[in-house]
C-alpha positions in Angstrom: -17.9 42.9 -23.9 -19.8 41.0 -26.5 -20.0 43.7 -29.1 -16.9 44.4 -31.1 -18.0 48.1 -31.6 -18.1 48.7 -27.8 -14.8 46.9 -27.3 -13.1 49.0 -30.0 -14.6 52.3 -28.8 -13.6 51.6 -25.2 -10.0 50.4 -25.9 -8.7 51.9 -29.1 -7.1 55.0 -27.5 -5.4 53.1 -24.7 -4.0 50.5 -27.1 -2.8 53.2 -29.5 -1.0 55.1 -26.7 0.6 52.0 -25.4 1.9 51.0 -28.8 3.1 54.5 -29.5 5.1 54.6 -26.3 6.4 51.1 -26.7 7.6 51.9 -30.2 9.1 55.3 -29.2 6.6 57.2 -31.3 7.6 55.4 -34.4 5.7 55.9 -37.6 3.4 53.0 -38.3 2.0 52.7 -34.8 -1.4 53.8 -35.9 -1.3 51.3 -38.8 -0.2 48.5 -36.5 -3.1 49.3 -34.1 -5.6 49.4 -37.0 -4.3 46.1 -38.3 -4.6 44.5 -34.9 -8.2 45.7 -34.5 -9.0 44.5 -38.0 -7.7 41.1 -37.2 -9.6 41.1 -33.9 -12.8 42.0 -35.8 -12.1 39.2 -38.3 -11.7 36.7 -35.5 -14.0 38.3 -32.9 -15.5 35.0 -31.7 -12.1 33.7 -30.7 -10.8 37.1 -29.4 -13.9 37.7 -27.3 -13.4 34.3 -25.7 -9.7 35.1 -24.9 -9.0 35.7 -21.2 -7.9 39.2 -22.0 -8.9 40.6 -25.4 -7.0 43.8 -24.9 -3.8 41.9 -24.4 -4.5 40.0 -27.6 -4.9 43.2 -29.5 -1.8 44.8 -27.9 0.3 41.7 -28.7 -0.9 41.7 -32.3 -0.2 45.4 -32.7 3.3 45.2 -31.2 4.1 42.2 -33.5 2.8 44.1 -36.5 4.9 47.2 -35.5 8.0 45.0 -35.3 7.2 43.4 -38.6 6.7 46.8 -40.2 10.1 47.9 -38.9 11.8 44.7 -40.1 10.4 45.2 -43.6 11.5 48.8 -43.7 14.9 48.0 -42.3 15.5 45.4 -45.0 14.5 47.9 -47.7 16.6 50.7 -46.4 19.3 48.8 -44.5 19.5 51.3 -41.7 18.1 52.0 -38.3 14.6 53.5 -37.9 14.6 57.3 -37.7 13.9 59.0 -34.4 10.5 60.6 -34.6 9.3 63.6 -32.6 5.6 63.5 -31.8 4.2 66.8 -30.7 0.5 66.1 -31.2 -1.9 63.3 -30.5 -1.5 61.1 -27.4 1.8 62.8 -26.4 0.4 66.3 -26.5 -0.4 66.3 -22.8 3.0 65.1 -21.7 5.8 67.4 -20.7 8.4 67.5 -23.5 11.2 66.6 -21.1 9.3 63.6 -19.6 8.5 62.4 -23.1 12.1 62.7 -24.1 13.2 60.7 -21.0 10.6 57.9 -21.7 11.9 57.6 -25.3 15.4 57.1 -24.0 14.5 54.0 -22.0 15.4 50.6 -23.4 12.7 49.0 -25.6 11.6 46.4 -23.1 11.3 49.0 -20.3 9.2 51.2 -22.6 7.0 48.3 -23.5 6.4 47.4 -19.9 5.8 51.0 -18.9 3.3 51.4 -21.8 1.4 48.2 -21.0 1.4 48.6 -17.2 0.8 52.3 -16.9 -1.0 53.4 -20.1 -2.9 50.3 -21.0 -3.5 49.5 -17.3 -2.7 45.8 -17.7 -1.7 43.7 -14.7 1.9 42.3 -14.4 0.6 38.9 -15.4 -1.3 40.3 -18.4 1.7 42.4 -19.4 4.0 39.3 -19.1 1.6 37.4 -21.3 1.6 40.0 -24.0 5.4 40.3 -24.0 6.0 36.6 -23.3 8.0 37.2 -20.1 7.2 36.3 -16.5 5.4 38.7 -14.2 8.5 38.9 -12.1 10.5 40.1 -15.1 7.7 42.7 -15.7 8.2 44.0 -12.2 11.9 44.2 -12.7 11.6 46.2 -15.9 9.0 48.5 -14.5 11.1 49.1 -11.4 14.2 49.9 -13.5 12.2 52.2 -15.8 10.6 54.1 -13.0 13.9 54.4 -11.2 15.6 55.8 -14.3 12.8 58.3 -14.9 12.9 59.4 -11.2 16.6 59.9 -11.4 16.5 61.9 -14.6 13.5 63.9 -13.4 15.3 64.8 -10.1 18.4 65.8 -12.1 16.3 68.0 -14.4 14.4 69.9 -11.7 15.4 73.5 -11.3 16.9 75.1 -8.1 18.2 71.8 -6.8 14.8 70.6 -5.6 14.3 66.9 -5.4 11.2 65.0 -6.7 12.1 62.0 -4.6 13.5 62.4 -1.1 16.7 60.4 -0.5 16.5 57.6 2.1 18.5 58.4 5.2 
């Protein structure tokens, strides 16, 4: 896409959802995404020429989110609060599934968000997170296995979501 307006309109929701999931619904996700798109606009000629402009914006937003938490933590000297998000991008997700995703380790949440919500390839996800594509596959496998196990355990009447291998 040559026009920043088209790029922004087409990608803003997916980027926001990915950052929101990767950051466990933390406050500041919207600000981080806004800052990332602002920087992309300011450097649009460079970002447009990037092999994957969405990955550039995602990486910038995740870095901004982490910086925001570091600044807040220094000020408060505590851990970030757990935040329950009931509206917005999470509104369509089952509350139990949302809670299960938020219990995953940070890297697994990030990989899940980038691979599933932002629809990046393993290579693109690895580039954003600065890990190899193989590591992306491992984190995604572990995240999905954990979610399947928790979902199976949470289903009523002993039904199984995933059939056990014989």
